[in-house]
C-alpha positions as CSV (number, residue, x, y, z in Angstrom):
1,A,-2.7,-2.9,17.1
2,E,-1.6,-3.9,20.5
3,G,2.2,-4.1,20.7
4,S,2.9,-2.0,17.6
5,E,5.4,0.1,19.6
6,V,7.4,-3.0,20.3
7,C,7.7,-3.8,16.6
8,F,8.1,-0.3,15.2
9,G,9.2,1.8,18.1
10,P,7.5,5.1,18.8
11,T,5.4,5.9,15.7
12,A,3.6,9.0,14.6
13,V,1.2,9.8,11.8
14,I,1.8,13.2,10.2
15,A,-1.1,14.8,8.1
16,I,-0.3,17.1,5.3
17,G,-3.5,17.9,3.5
18,D,-4.9,14.6,2.3
19,I,-1.5,12.9,2.7
20,R,-0.8,10.7,5.8
21,L,2.7,9.7,6.6
22,A,3.3,6.9,9.1
23,L,6.8,7.5,10.5
24,R,8.4,5.0,12.8
25,S,11.6,5.2,14.9
26,L,12.9,1.7,14.3
27,P,13.7,0.1,10.9
28,G,12.0,-3.1,9.9
29,Y,10.7,-5.2,7.0
30,E,7.3,-4.6,5.5
31,W,6.2,-8.2,5.7
32,D,2.7,-7.2,6.8
33,T,0.3,-4.2,6.7
34,G,0.7,-3.6,10.5
35,M,2.8,-0.5,10.0
36,Y,-0.4,1.3,8.7
37,T,-3.2,-0.5,10.5
38,S,-1.5,-0.2,13.9
39,V,-1.8,3.6,13.7
40,G,-5.3,3.6,12.3
41,L,-4.6,3.9,8.6
42,A,-6.8,1.8,6.3
43,L,-5.2,0.7,3.1
44,R,-8.6,0.6,1.4
45,H,-8.8,4.4,1.7
46,A,-5.4,5.1,0.3
47,A,-4.8,6.1,-3.3
48,L,-1.1,5.3,-3.0
49,V,0.9,3.3,-0.4
50,F,4.6,3.5,-0.3
51,V,6.5,0.6,1.2
52,K,10.3,0.6,1.5
53,S,11.0,-3.1,0.8
54,S,12.7,-5.1,-1.8
55,S,10.2,-7.8,-2.5
56,H,8.7,-9.6,0.5
57,F,5.9,-7.0,0.9
58,R,4.0,-8.4,-2.1
59,V,2.3,-11.2,-0.1
60,A,0.7,-8.8,2.3
61,Y,0.3,-5.7,0.2
62,G,-0.4,-7.3,-3.2
63,P,-4.1,-8.1,-2.5
64,H,-4.7,-4.4,-1.8
65,A,-3.0,-3.1,-4.9
66,A,-4.4,-2.4,-8.3
67,R,-0.7,-2.3,-9.4
68,I,2.7,-2.3,-7.9
69,L,5.5,0.1,-9.0
70,A,9.0,-0.9,-8.0
71,A,11.5,1.9,-7.6
72,D,15.1,1.2,-8.6
73,T,16.9,3.1,-5.8
74,P,20.6,2.9,-5.0
75,G,22.0,0.8,-2.1
76,A,22.8,-2.7,-1.0
77,T,19.3,-3.9,-1.9
78,V,19.1,-2.4,-5.3
79,G,16.6,-4.1,-7.7
80,N,18.9,-3.9,-10.7
81,M,21.9,-6.0,-9.9
82,R,24.0,-4.3,-12.6
83,R,23.9,-1.2,-10.4
84,L,25.1,-2.9,-7.3
């Protein structure tokens, strides 16, 4: 999409077999699917999409998902408040 470099910084897609990794240089929130579509990746063709986001990704990515798995990773935005 036009202007994706402004939002994500320089971005590259790395192919490893059937796996496609969209790597961007700037951090950001996954509030829309533009991270993938701006570099030519179609969510409908993906068996798995990983989004590093605490919860707000659900509005944009939820309609594309058969199910959502939430990882309980360490850090300031940990999903399990007892681990904070």
